[in-house]
GUKOLPA-763980 format. One record per residue (C-alpha): residue in one letter; residue number from 1; x, y, z. Coordinates in pm, 1 decimal. Layout:
REM GUKOLPA-763980
{zaba 'a'; NUM; {X; Y; Z}}
...
REM end
This chain:
REM GUKOLPA-763980
{zaba 'm'; 1; {2206.3; -2354.1; -315.0}}
{zaba 'n'; 2; {1886.8; -2423.4; -507.8}}
{zaba 'y'; 3; {1657.3; -2288.4; -230.1}}
{zaba 'q'; 4; {1405.1; -2569.3; -287.7}}
{zaba 's'; 5; {1271.5; -2582.1; 70.9}}
{zaba 'e'; 6; {1254.4; -2200.6; 87.7}}
{zaba 'k'; 7; {1065.6; -2194.3; -242.4}}
{zaba 'e'; 8; {812.1; -2458.2; -133.6}}
{zaba 'l'; 9; {744.5; -2280.7; 195.5}}
{zaba 'a'; 10; {720.5; -1935.8; 31.6}}
{zaba 'l'; 11; {468.6; -2059.6; -226.2}}
{zaba 'r'; 12; {256.4; -2226.9; 39.5}}
{zaba 'i'; 13; {239.1; -1940.4; 289.2}}
{zaba 'v'; 14; {203.8; -1660.5; 34.4}}
{zaba 't'; 15; {-85.3; -1845.6; -131.0}}
{zaba 'e'; 16; {-252.7; -1899.2; 208.1}}
{zaba 'a'; 17; {-203.1; -1531.2; 302.2}}
{zaba 'a'; 18; {-351.6; -1421.6; -32.1}}
{zaba 'k'; 19; {-656.9; -1642.4; 29.6}}
{zaba 'l'; 20; {-708.8; -1472.0; 366.2}}
{zaba 'c'; 21; {-689.2; -1131.0; 195.7}}
{zaba 'q'; 22; {-949.8; -1237.4; -59.7}}
{zaba 'r'; 23; {-1178.1; -1366.9; 217.2}}
{zaba 'v'; 24; {-1155.5; -1039.0; 409.1}}
{zaba 'q'; 25; {-1224.8; -841.5; 93.0}}
{zaba 'q'; 26; {-1535.2; -1047.3; 13.5}}
{zaba 't'; 27; {-1681.2; -1064.4; 365.0}}
{zaba 'q'; 28; {-1628.1; -720.5; 509.6}}
{zaba 'g'; 29; {-1506.9; -512.2; 221.7}}
{zaba 'a'; 30; {-1188.4; -356.5; 348.4}}
{zaba 'k'; 31; {-1253.7; -148.4; 655.3}}
{zaba 'a'; 32; {-931.3; 9.3; 771.1}}
{zaba 'v'; 33; {-786.5; 150.8; 1090.8}}
{zaba 'q'; 34; {-523.6; 423.3; 1088.3}}
{zaba 'k'; 35; {-162.1; 371.5; 1191.2}}
{zaba 'a'; 36; {46.8; 636.9; 1364.7}}
{zaba 'd'; 37; {183.7; 755.8; 1027.7}}
{zaba 't'; 38; {-182.7; 789.3; 909.3}}
{zaba 's'; 39; {-145.5; 508.0; 655.3}}
{zaba 'p'; 40; {-435.4; 259.6; 656.5}}
{zaba 'v'; 41; {-410.2; -97.5; 783.7}}
{zaba 't'; 42; {-677.6; -369.1; 765.0}}
{zaba 'v'; 43; {-770.0; -700.3; 925.8}}
{zaba 'a'; 44; {-612.2; -862.3; 618.2}}
{zaba 'd'; 45; {-272.0; -691.2; 672.4}}
{zaba 'f'; 46; {-242.1; -834.3; 1022.8}}
{zaba 'g'; 47; {-393.8; -1172.0; 935.8}}
{zaba 'a'; 48; {-164.8; -1220.8; 636.4}}
{zaba 'q'; 49; {142.9; -1126.4; 843.3}}
{zaba 'a'; 50; {43.6; -1382.2; 1109.4}}
{zaba 'i'; 51; {20.4; -1658.3; 847.0}}
{zaba 'l'; 52; {351.3; -1567.2; 680.9}}
{zaba 'c'; 53; {538.1; -1542.3; 1011.2}}
{zaba 'q'; 54; {390.8; -1865.5; 1149.0}}
{zaba 'g'; 55; {518.0; -2058.3; 845.0}}
{zaba 'l'; 56; {864.7; -1901.5; 860.5}}
{zaba 'm'; 57; {885.4; -1956.3; 1237.5}}
{zaba 'e'; 58; {796.3; -2323.8; 1201.3}}
{zaba 'v'; 59; {1031.1; -2412.9; 914.6}}
{zaba 'f'; 60; {1318.7; -2166.2; 963.2}}
{zaba 'p'; 61; {1307.5; -2076.4; 1336.0}}
{zaba 'n'; 62; {1660.1; -1929.1; 1330.0}}
{zaba 'd'; 63; {1592.4; -1685.7; 1046.2}}
{zaba 's'; 64; {1518.9; -1323.9; 1130.4}}
{zaba 'v'; 65; {1188.4; -1188.9; 992.5}}
{zaba 'i'; 66; {1119.0; -821.4; 921.4}}
{zaba 'g'; 67; {754.5; -742.5; 848.6}}
{zaba 'e'; 68; {568.1; -418.2; 805.2}}
{zaba 'e'; 69; {308.9; -464.8; 1079.8}}
{zaba 'd'; 70; {333.6; -472.0; 1457.9}}
{zaba 'a'; 71; {58.4; -594.3; 1692.0}}
{zaba 't'; 72; {109.3; -311.0; 1946.4}}
{zaba 'l'; 73; {-166.0; -112.1; 1774.8}}
{zaba 'l'; 74; {-408.0; -400.8; 1842.1}}
{zaba 'q'; 75; {-372.9; -368.2; 2220.9}}
{zaba 'q'; 76; {-584.6; -51.3; 2212.2}}
{zaba 'p'; 77; {-920.2; -125.3; 2383.7}}
{zaba 'e'; 78; {-1121.6; 29.1; 2100.6}}
{zaba 'l'; 79; {-964.0; -218.9; 1855.4}}
{zaba 'k'; 80; {-1084.5; -523.6; 2046.2}}
{zaba 'g'; 81; {-1335.1; -603.6; 1770.6}}
{zaba 'v'; 82; {-1068.7; -572.5; 1499.5}}
{zaba 'r'; 83; {-836.7; -797.6; 1701.2}}
{zaba 'q'; 84; {-1111.7; -1058.1; 1726.5}}
{zaba 'q'; 85; {-1173.2; -1047.8; 1349.2}}
{zaba 'i'; 86; {-802.9; -1098.4; 1281.5}}
{zaba 'i'; 87; {-793.1; -1400.6; 1514.1}}
{zaba 'e'; 88; {-1099.6; -1552.3; 1347.1}}
{zaba 'q'; 89; {-955.7; -1502.3; 999.5}}
{zaba 'v'; 90; {-624.9; -1665.5; 1095.9}}
{zaba 'q'; 91; {-813.1; -1955.2; 1260.5}}
{zaba 'q'; 92; {-985.9; -2023.9; 929.7}}
{zaba 's'; 93; {-639.5; -2090.0; 784.1}}
{zaba 'i'; 94; {-478.3; -2240.4; 1097.4}}
{zaba 'p'; 95; {-759.0; -2390.1; 1311.9}}
{zaba 't'; 96; {-531.2; -2458.1; 1612.3}}
{zaba 'a'; 97; {-430.0; -2090.4; 1646.4}}
{zaba 't'; 98; {-501.0; -1933.2; 1987.1}}
{zaba 'p'; 99; {-547.3; -1554.2; 2030.2}}
{zaba 'd'; 100; {-200.5; -1532.0; 2190.2}}
{zaba 'd'; 101; {-48.4; -1728.8; 1902.2}}
{zaba 'v'; 102; {-184.6; -1483.0; 1648.6}}
{zaba 'i'; 103; {-37.9; -1180.1; 1831.1}}
{zaba 'd'; 104; {295.7; -1362.1; 1876.3}}
{zaba 'w'; 105; {309.5; -1452.8; 1507.9}}
{zaba 'i'; 106; {243.1; -1094.7; 1397.0}}
{zaba 'n'; 107; {521.3; -974.2; 1628.4}}
{zaba 'w'; 108; {762.2; -1240.4; 1499.1}}
{zaba 'g'; 109; {800.1; -992.3; 1212.7}}
{zaba 'n'; 110; {983.0; -747.1; 1441.9}}
{zaba 'g'; 111; {1325.1; -898.8; 1364.4}}
{zaba 'q'; 112; {1652.9; -729.3; 1274.5}}
{zaba 'v'; 113; {1861.2; -729.8; 956.9}}
{zaba 'r'; 114; {2107.6; -1017.4; 989.2}}
{zaba 'q'; 115; {2332.9; -1222.5; 762.8}}
{zaba 'r'; 116; {2017.5; -1412.0; 656.4}}
{zaba 'y'; 117; {1668.5; -1267.5; 696.7}}
{zaba 'w'; 118; {1323.0; -1258.7; 538.2}}
{zaba 't'; 119; {1135.0; -936.9; 474.8}}
{zaba 'l'; 120; {763.1; -926.6; 407.6}}
{zaba 'd'; 121; {478.5; -692.1; 334.6}}
{zaba 'p'; 122; {150.9; -872.1; 411.5}}
{zaba 'i'; 123; {-38.4; -632.7; 185.1}}
{zaba 'd'; 124; {163.0; -396.1; -27.6}}
{zaba 'g'; 125; {-78.6; -143.4; -172.3}}
{zaba 't'; 126; {-333.1; -137.1; 112.4}}
{zaba 'k'; 127; {-514.9; 153.1; -56.0}}
{zaba 'g'; 128; {-540.9; -55.6; -373.7}}
{zaba 'f'; 129; {-675.5; -344.0; -164.1}}
{zaba 'i'; 130; {-934.9; -114.2; -4.8}}
{zaba 'r'; 131; {-1043.0; 12.1; -348.8}}
{zaba 'g'; 132; {-1061.0; -342.1; -488.7}}
{zaba 'n'; 133; {-764.8; -278.7; -720.9}}
{zaba 'q'; 134; {-410.3; -417.6; -730.9}}
{zaba 'y'; 135; {-226.2; -526.8; -418.5}}
{zaba 'a'; 136; {46.5; -779.7; -344.3}}
{zaba 'v'; 137; {148.4; -1017.9; -67.3}}
{zaba 'a'; 138; {527.2; -986.8; -76.2}}
{zaba 'l'; 139; {804.7; -1201.5; 70.2}}
{zaba 'a'; 140; {1180.0; -1202.4; 6.7}}
{zaba 'l'; 141; {1484.3; -1386.3; 140.6}}
{zaba 'v'; 142; {1808.3; -1187.7; 180.0}}
{zaba 'e'; 143; {2152.5; -1338.4; 249.5}}
{zaba 'd'; 144; {2465.9; -1126.4; 294.0}}
{zaba 'g'; 145; {2274.2; -824.6; 161.3}}
{zaba 's'; 146; {2180.9; -1007.4; -163.0}}
{zaba 'i'; 147; {1820.1; -1102.8; -242.0}}
{zaba 'k'; 148; {1806.0; -1478.4; -308.8}}
{zaba 'l'; 149; {1432.5; -1534.3; -350.2}}
{zaba 'g'; 150; {1134.7; -1307.4; -403.5}}
{zaba 'i'; 151; {766.5; -1392.3; -432.1}}
{zaba 'l'; 152; {458.3; -1179.9; -494.2}}
{zaba 'a'; 153; {98.8; -1300.3; -480.2}}
{zaba 'c'; 154; {-115.9; -1055.7; -678.4}}
{zaba 'p'; 155; {-482.6; -1164.9; -649.8}}
{zaba 'a'; 156; {-615.2; -891.8; -882.2}}
{zaba 'f'; 157; {-349.7; -924.8; -1155.8}}
{zaba 'p'; 158; {-515.8; -977.2; -1497.8}}
{zaba 'r'; 159; {-423.0; -1294.3; -1687.0}}
{zaba 'e'; 160; {-435.4; -1395.1; -2053.5}}
{zaba 'd'; 161; {-712.9; -1648.1; -1979.8}}
{zaba 'g'; 162; {-942.8; -1366.5; -1868.2}}
{zaba 'n'; 163; {-920.0; -1462.4; -1500.9}}
{zaba 'k'; 164; {-729.1; -1276.5; -1229.7}}
{zaba 'g'; 165; {-459.3; -1375.9; -984.7}}
{zaba 'l'; 166; {-89.6; -1442.6; -1040.6}}
{zaba 'i'; 167; {207.1; -1540.7; -829.9}}
{zaba 'f'; 168; {547.1; -1411.6; -942.2}}
{zaba 'l'; 169; {852.0; -1602.0; -817.5}}
{zaba 'g'; 170; {1216.8; -1514.4; -879.6}}
{zaba 'i'; 171; {1511.4; -1718.5; -747.2}}
{zaba 'r'; 172; {1870.7; -1602.7; -789.9}}
{zaba 'g'; 173; {2021.9; -1779.5; -1090.7}}
{zaba 'q'; 174; {1698.4; -1962.7; -1175.0}}
{zaba 'g'; 175; {1491.8; -1700.3; -1357.6}}
{zaba 't'; 176; {1140.3; -1572.8; -1288.6}}
{zaba 'v'; 177; {813.6; -1760.4; -1330.5}}
{zaba 'e'; 178; {447.5; -1673.2; -1302.8}}
{zaba 'i'; 179; {197.6; -1922.1; -1163.1}}
{zaba 'p'; 180; {-183.5; -1892.8; -1151.3}}
{zaba 'l'; 181; {-283.3; -1799.7; -794.7}}
{zaba 'e'; 182; {-497.8; -2112.0; -760.4}}
{zaba 'g'; 183; {-203.3; -2330.0; -865.6}}
{zaba 'g'; 184; {-90.9; -2469.6; -1199.6}}
{zaba 'n'; 185; {217.4; -2489.4; -1415.4}}
{zaba 'p'; 186; {485.8; -2221.7; -1370.6}}
{zaba 'r'; 187; {556.8; -2024.2; -1686.8}}
{zaba 'q'; 188; {899.7; -1864.6; -1738.4}}
{zaba 'i'; 189; {865.7; -1490.7; -1801.2}}
{zaba 'k'; 190; {1101.8; -1233.1; -1948.9}}
{zaba 'v'; 191; {1108.5; -855.5; -1977.6}}
{zaba 'd'; 192; {1028.6; -698.9; -2314.6}}
{zaba 'p'; 193; {1375.4; -578.9; -2426.5}}
{zaba 's'; 194; {1242.1; -309.7; -2665.9}}
{zaba 's'; 195; {1437.6; 15.3; -2669.0}}
{zaba 'q'; 196; {1230.7; 244.9; -2896.3}}
{zaba 'f'; 197; {1100.8; 493.7; -2641.0}}
{zaba 'e'; 198; {800.5; 598.9; -2848.6}}
{zaba 'q'; 199; {671.9; 240.9; -2811.9}}
{zaba 'l'; 200; {750.3; 195.9; -2441.2}}
{zaba 'y'; 201; {536.8; 223.1; -2128.5}}
{zaba 'r'; 202; {638.5; 365.3; -1795.9}}
{zaba 'i'; 203; {440.8; 234.2; -1500.0}}
{zaba 'e'; 204; {371.7; 437.9; -1187.1}}
{zaba 's'; 205; {183.5; 425.1; -857.3}}
{zaba 'v'; 206; {-180.8; 527.1; -845.6}}
{zaba 'e'; 207; {-90.4; 736.0; -538.1}}
{zaba 's'; 208; {67.1; 1062.5; -656.1}}
{zaba 'v'; 209; {262.8; 1113.7; -329.8}}
{zaba 'h'; 210; {481.3; 808.6; -404.9}}
{zaba 's'; 211; {683.6; 991.1; -668.3}}
{zaba 'd'; 212; {744.7; 1338.1; -811.6}}
{zaba 'r'; 213; {506.6; 1339.9; -1109.5}}
{zaba 'q'; 214; {638.9; 1670.6; -1236.2}}
{zaba 'v'; 215; {996.0; 1542.0; -1261.6}}
{zaba 'q'; 216; {876.2; 1214.0; -1412.3}}
{zaba 't'; 217; {685.1; 1394.4; -1686.1}}
{zaba 'a'; 218; {996.2; 1599.4; -1767.3}}
{zaba 'i'; 219; {1205.2; 1280.0; -1785.6}}
{zaba 'd'; 220; {941.2; 1121.5; -2013.5}}
{zaba 'r'; 221; {971.0; 1420.5; -2248.0}}
{zaba 'r'; 222; {1350.0; 1390.0; -2257.0}}
{zaba 'l'; 223; {1320.1; 1022.1; -2346.6}}
{zaba 'g'; 224; {1055.6; 1080.5; -2614.8}}
{zaba 'l'; 225; {781.7; 873.5; -2454.9}}
{zaba 't'; 226; {449.7; 900.4; -2637.9}}
{zaba 'y'; 227; {225.1; 678.1; -2427.1}}
{zaba 't'; 228; {66.6; 788.6; -2100.5}}
{zaba 'a'; 229; {211.4; 605.6; -1800.8}}
{zaba 'k'; 230; {22.9; 297.0; -1686.4}}
{zaba 'q'; 231; {-91.4; 311.9; -1325.9}}
{zaba 'm'; 232; {-86.4; 26.9; -1078.1}}
{zaba 'd'; 233; {-85.0; -4.1; -701.2}}
{zaba 's'; 234; {178.3; -204.2; -515.2}}
{zaba 'l'; 235; {478.5; -421.3; -597.4}}
{zaba 'a'; 236; {264.6; -571.3; -875.9}}
{zaba 'k'; 237; {439.1; -305.0; -1091.9}}
{zaba 'y'; 238; {758.2; -511.9; -1072.6}}
{zaba 'g'; 239; {560.1; -813.3; -1196.1}}
{zaba 'a'; 240; {427.5; -605.9; -1488.0}}
{zaba 'i'; 241; {784.1; -514.6; -1592.8}}
{zaba 'a'; 242; {907.7; -874.0; -1547.5}}
{zaba 'r'; 243; {638.8; -1007.3; -1784.2}}
{zaba 'g'; 244; {679.3; -730.0; -2042.3}}
{zaba 'd'; 245; {354.7; -537.7; -1976.0}}
{zaba 'a'; 246; {558.0; -223.5; -1896.6}}
{zaba 'h'; 247; {919.4; -121.7; -1948.3}}
{zaba 'f'; 248; {1025.2; 94.4; -1655.6}}
{zaba 'y'; 249; {929.6; 238.2; -1321.7}}
{zaba 't'; 250; {1084.2; 539.3; -1147.7}}
{zaba 'r'; 251; {1034.8; 641.7; -788.6}}
{zaba 'v'; 252; {1152.8; 1002.2; -757.0}}
{zaba 'p'; 253; {1132.7; 1143.1; -401.2}}
{zaba 'l'; 254; {911.0; 1451.9; -376.3}}
{zaba 'p'; 255; {1085.1; 1771.4; -254.5}}
{zaba 'q'; 256; {902.6; 1755.8; 81.8}}
{zaba 'f'; 257; {1016.0; 1393.9; 130.9}}
{zaba 'q'; 258; {1381.0; 1433.5; 25.7}}
{zaba 'g'; 259; {1514.6; 1278.2; 345.2}}
{zaba 'k'; 260; {1261.4; 993.2; 345.7}}
{zaba 'k'; 261; {1402.5; 651.5; 258.8}}
{zaba 'e'; 262; {1225.0; 352.1; 107.2}}
{zaba 'n'; 263; {1125.4; 50.1; 318.4}}
{zaba 'i'; 264; {1305.6; -273.8; 229.5}}
{zaba 'w'; 265; {978.1; -471.8; 220.1}}
{zaba 'd'; 266; {833.7; -235.5; -42.9}}
{zaba 'h'; 267; {1095.6; -341.3; -298.4}}
{zaba 'a'; 268; {1294.9; -657.2; -211.7}}
{zaba 'a'; 269; {1066.2; -919.2; -369.6}}
{zaba 'g'; 270; {1009.7; -704.8; -679.3}}
{zaba 'v'; 271; {1380.1; -640.5; -737.0}}
{zaba 'i'; 272; {1476.3; -1006.6; -783.9}}
{zaba 'i'; 273; {1161.3; -1078.1; -988.5}}
{zaba 'v'; 274; {1265.0; -807.6; -1239.2}}
{zaba 'e'; 275; {1635.4; -896.7; -1233.8}}
{zaba 'e'; 276; {1579.2; -1268.2; -1289.0}}
{zaba 'a'; 277; {1344.1; -1184.8; -1579.2}}
{zaba 'g'; 278; {1632.7; -997.5; -1746.7}}
{zaba 'g'; 279; {1570.2; -646.1; -1616.9}}
{zaba 'k'; 280; {1772.1; -415.6; -1395.0}}
{zaba 'v'; 281; {1700.3; -228.6; -1069.5}}
{zaba 't'; 282; {1914.4; 45.9; -912.1}}
{zaba 'd'; 283; {1857.8; 373.6; -734.1}}
{zaba 'l'; 284; {1835.5; 698.7; -932.4}}
{zaba 'e'; 285; {2213.8; 739.0; -916.9}}
{zaba 'g'; 286; {2275.8; 394.6; -1066.5}}
{zaba 'q'; 287; {2375.9; 230.6; -736.6}}
{zaba 'p'; 288; {2246.6; -117.6; -645.8}}
{zaba 'l'; 289; {1979.5; -112.7; -374.6}}
{zaba 'd'; 290; {2145.9; -196.2; -42.2}}
{zaba 'f'; 291; {1944.0; -441.4; 167.7}}
{zaba 's'; 292; {2215.6; -490.9; 430.3}}
{zaba 'v'; 293; {2176.0; -177.0; 643.3}}
{zaba 'g'; 294; {1837.2; -196.4; 815.2}}
{zaba 't'; 295; {1465.7; -165.6; 751.1}}
{zaba 'k'; 296; {1520.7; 131.8; 517.5}}
{zaba 'l'; 297; {1722.5; 165.0; 196.3}}
{zaba 's'; 298; {1930.1; 428.6; 378.3}}
{zaba 'n'; 299; {2218.2; 420.8; 128.1}}
{zaba 'n'; 300; {1997.2; 480.3; -174.8}}
{zaba 'y'; 301; {1811.9; 767.9; -337.7}}
{zaba 'g'; 302; {1488.0; 671.9; -514.6}}
{zaba 'v'; 303; {1439.0; 362.1; -730.5}}
{zaba 'l'; 304; {1463.7; 280.6; -1101.0}}
{zaba 'a'; 305; {1348.1; -55.6; -1239.9}}
{zaba 't'; 306; {1374.9; -118.5; -1615.5}}
{zaba 'n'; 307; {1384.4; -390.3; -1879.0}}
{zaba 'g'; 308; {1765.9; -354.9; -1863.7}}
{zaba 't'; 309; {1804.4; -242.6; -2226.7}}
{zaba 'i'; 310; {1711.3; 119.6; -2156.7}}
{zaba 'h'; 311; {1854.3; 147.7; -1805.3}}
{zaba 's'; 312; {2155.9; 368.6; -1881.1}}
{zaba 'q'; 313; {1950.1; 598.8; -2105.4}}
{zaba 'v'; 314; {1685.2; 651.2; -1836.6}}
{zaba 'l'; 315; {1956.6; 715.5; -1574.7}}
{zaba 'a'; 316; {2117.2; 972.1; -1806.2}}
{zaba 'a'; 317; {1782.4; 1149.4; -1855.1}}
{zaba 'i'; 318; {1730.6; 1157.2; -1476.4}}
{zaba 'q'; 319; {2076.2; 1312.5; -1426.7}}
{zaba 'q'; 320; {2013.9; 1570.0; -1701.6}}
{zaba 'e'; 321; {1681.9; 1665.3; -1544.1}}
{zaba 'k'; 322; {1845.5; 1692.8; -1202.4}}
{zaba 's'; 323; {2118.6; 1925.3; -1322.8}}
{zaba 's'; 324; {1891.5; 2137.8; -1545.3}}
REM end
């Protein structure tokens, strides 16, 4: 399969969702409400999910969709104003949308893992979005546990032309391209295959709770890294590795979160974007990430994404650190 219709739809809806996010950021900054797990969520998270789900529902009504957000939170009386803002934002993109439509579209993302499903994160890196830094609208297609297509819209990603905004798109067997967010010619991108550790960059989350910084620093020392890690919010990190701006990314669970597993939507799109650019992604034990078991990567421990060249060396350093 060449996934042409999936690609066209994904590009269209991810671009539209990113435009909504930019609108929200410009008009009301990024006021957030708190979810049950205390993580922030904004009007843009819900609005972007509605747009993504509506497109998927219309073109691929039989596909299961697994999104991060759920409209239950919006039924709270005190969030009536937020609900209204979300509806208005979605109506700017889809003028025929009714209030009920918008809630239904958000909840279309409450699907189950099946033989073929889509997983999406309407805003990955909500804290980055709130700060005006990096964030990504992420969408991936999974068939038989294998990611077939991944797309990231990164409105704040710096470009060579001095502007901001890139879309990264990886399709199994077809490579990875980057496209200016406002449209334009796709450009094939590749990882930087360098293997001299003193010249390489690790990239990490801005949020220190995402990974064990202490262990990472020890691994860096073992590898002989000389540069300070670059920091970036969201799945945009995978885009940075795919285009050669950084060389690897480790996600080492903190001791207090040992049993916590990663969400599929936080990684799926990034994995194929790195792999199709020539890189490699596994867990910290060298196992492929398993997207067939549910909304969590229950069969995996942590995440390692690299340019491919250095993958086995980084894994070895992680194992040495673990057993030291």
